C-alpha positions as CSV (number, residue, x, y, z in Angstrom):
1,M,-23.5,-12.5,-20.8
2,A,-26.1,-14.1,-18.7
3,I,-25.8,-14.4,-14.9
4,P,-25.2,-18.1,-14.0
5,K,-28.3,-20.0,-13.0
6,G,-28.9,-20.0,-9.3
7,V,-27.1,-16.8,-8.6
8,E,-29.7,-14.6,-10.4
9,H,-32.4,-16.2,-8.2
10,T,-30.5,-15.9,-4.9
11,P,-32.0,-12.5,-3.9
12,E,-35.5,-13.6,-4.6
13,R,-35.0,-16.8,-2.7
14,L,-33.6,-14.9,0.3
15,K,-36.4,-12.5,0.2
16,Q,-39.0,-15.3,0.2
17,T,-37.2,-17.1,3.0
18,L,-36.8,-13.9,5.1
19,R,-40.6,-13.3,4.9
20,W,-41.2,-16.5,7.0
21,V,-38.5,-15.9,9.6
22,P,-39.6,-14.0,12.7
23,K,-37.9,-10.5,12.7
24,P,-36.4,-10.9,16.2
25,L,-34.7,-14.1,15.0
26,I,-33.3,-12.2,11.9
27,Y,-32.0,-9.3,14.0
28,G,-30.6,-11.7,16.7
29,G,-28.8,-13.7,14.0
30,I,-27.2,-10.7,12.5
31,T,-26.2,-9.4,15.9
32,L,-24.5,-12.8,16.7
33,L,-22.8,-12.8,13.3
34,F,-21.5,-9.2,13.7
35,G,-20.4,-10.1,17.3
36,R,-18.4,-13.0,16.0
37,I,-16.9,-11.3,13.0
38,F,-16.1,-8.0,14.7
39,K,-15.2,-9.4,18.1
40,T,-11.6,-8.3,18.1
41,D,-12.5,-4.9,16.7
42,C,-15.1,-4.3,19.4
43,E,-12.6,-5.4,22.1
44,R,-10.1,-2.9,20.7
45,G,-12.7,-0.1,20.7
46,S,-12.6,0.2,16.9
47,F,-16.4,0.7,16.8
48,D,-16.6,3.1,19.8
49,F,-17.3,6.0,17.4
50,L,-20.7,4.3,16.8
51,I,-21.8,4.6,20.4
52,G,-24.9,6.8,20.5
53,K,-25.2,6.7,16.7
54,K,-27.7,4.8,14.4
55,V,-26.7,3.3,11.1
56,F,-29.5,2.1,8.8
57,I,-28.7,-0.7,6.4
58,T,-31.0,-1.7,3.6
59,I,-30.3,-4.6,1.3
60,S,-32.9,-3.5,-1.3
61,D,-33.4,-6.6,-3.5
62,I,-34.0,-8.9,-0.5
63,E,-36.1,-6.3,1.3
64,L,-34.1,-6.5,4.5
65,Q,-33.7,-3.4,6.6
66,F,-32.1,-3.0,10.0
67,Q,-30.5,-0.6,12.3
68,V,-27.0,-1.0,13.8
69,S,-25.9,0.8,16.9
70,A,-23.1,0.3,19.5
71,T,-23.2,0.2,23.3
72,K,-20.4,-0.1,25.8
73,R,-20.7,-2.7,28.6
74,Y,-17.9,-4.1,30.8
75,Q,-15.3,-2.1,29.0
76,R,-16.2,-3.6,25.6
77,T,-18.2,-2.3,22.7
78,F,-21.1,-4.4,21.5
79,L,-22.9,-4.0,18.1
80,N,-26.7,-4.3,18.3
81,V,-28.9,-5.0,15.3
82,T,-32.6,-4.0,15.7
83,P,-35.5,-2.9,13.6
84,I,-35.4,0.6,12.2
85,T,-37.0,2.9,14.8
86,T,-36.0,6.5,14.4
87,E,-33.9,8.9,12.3
88,A,-30.6,7.5,11.2
89,D,-27.2,9.3,11.5
90,V,-26.2,7.5,8.3
91,S,-28.0,5.2,5.9
92,M,-26.5,2.6,3.6
93,R,-28.5,1.1,0.7
94,V,-27.0,-1.8,-1.3
95,T,-28.1,-4.8,-3.3
96,W,-27.3,-8.4,-2.4
97,S,-24.8,-8.7,-5.3
98,A,-23.0,-5.5,-4.3
99,L,-22.9,-6.6,-0.7
100,L,-21.3,-9.9,-1.7
101,Q,-18.7,-7.9,-3.7
102,L,-18.0,-5.6,-0.8
103,T,-17.7,-8.3,1.9
104,T,-15.4,-10.5,-0.2
105,Q,-13.4,-7.5,-1.3
106,K,-13.9,-8.2,-5.0
107,V,-14.8,-4.6,-5.4
108,D,-13.9,-1.7,-3.2
109,P,-16.6,0.5,-1.6
110,D,-15.5,3.6,-3.6
111,T,-16.2,1.7,-6.9
112,L,-19.6,0.6,-5.7
113,F,-20.3,4.2,-4.5
114,F,-19.4,5.8,-7.8
115,K,-21.3,3.3,-9.8
116,R,-24.3,4.0,-7.5
117,K,-24.4,0.4,-6.3
118,L,-23.8,1.6,-2.7
119,L,-25.7,4.6,-1.6
120,L,-24.8,6.5,1.6
121,T,-26.9,9.4,3.0
122,G,-26.8,11.3,6.2
123,D,-23.6,12.1,8.2
124,T,-20.9,11.9,5.5
125,E,-18.1,11.8,8.1
126,L,-19.6,8.9,10.0
127,G,-20.2,7.1,6.7
128,L,-16.6,7.5,5.7
129,R,-15.4,6.3,9.1
130,I,-17.5,3.1,8.7
131,K,-16.3,2.6,5.2
132,N,-12.7,3.0,6.1
133,L,-13.0,0.7,9.1
134,L,-14.8,-2.0,7.0
135,D,-12.1,-1.6,4.3
136,T,-9.4,-2.8,6.8
137,I,-11.3,-5.9,7.9
138,E,-10.3,-9.1,6.1
139,L,-13.2,-11.5,6.3
140,E,-11.1,-14.3,4.9
141,Q,-9.3,-14.5,8.3
142,R,-12.5,-14.3,10.3
143,L,-14.9,-16.7,8.6
144,P,-14.5,-20.5,8.3
145,A,-12.6,-21.2,5.1
146,A,-15.5,-23.1,3.6
147,V,-17.9,-20.2,4.2
148,H,-15.5,-17.7,2.8
149,Q,-14.9,-19.8,-0.3
150,Q,-18.7,-20.1,-1.0
151,L,-19.2,-16.4,-0.6
152,C,-16.3,-15.7,-3.0
153,K,-17.8,-18.1,-5.5
154,L,-21.2,-16.4,-5.3
155,A,-19.4,-13.0,-5.6
156,D,-17.5,-14.1,-8.7
157,K,-20.6,-15.4,-10.3
158,S,-22.5,-12.2,-9.6
159,M,-19.7,-9.8,-10.8
160,I,-21.6,-9.3,-14.1
161,E,-24.2,-7.3,-12.2
162,I,-21.7,-4.8,-10.9
163,N,-19.9,-4.1,-14.2
C-alpha cells in the first residue's frame, strides 16, 4: 500500500524548511512549545529528575538535532532546548513518522523501541523515566483541538511506515 500523497513528502519539506530557519529560532520555538505543553508537569516537579542531565533528540529524516535539559528557577522547573554541545546522558533517535505516532499515542513507545523505530542509548534508567513520564501525558488535553486533530490525521496516514 502506498503512503498517501503529501504525507510521504512531509519529512523532506520539513527538512528543506528547517535549513532556512535560523537555529536559535528553532530552539527557541521548541522551548516555547515544550514550556506550554509541559507547563503543569514542570510546575509539579515532574521533570526535576532532568536537572543537571542532557537528553539529545534526533529526528533523523528531517535532520533536526537538539539537546533538552532542565533548570530550576523560582521554585519551578523549566525545560531548555539548545544545540547539542557535549556528551549526552541519554540519546533518542526517531523518524518524523514515528514521532507523530508517539505524540498522538497511536503507537506506544515500547512498540517503536522493539521495531527499532525509536532508538535509545546512554543512561537506560533515565531513558525509561523519560519514556514513562511521556507515556502519561495526554497531548489531546494540552493542544488546541484543531492542532491535535491534524496531528492525528497525519499520524493515521503515516501508520504504514511503522507497520
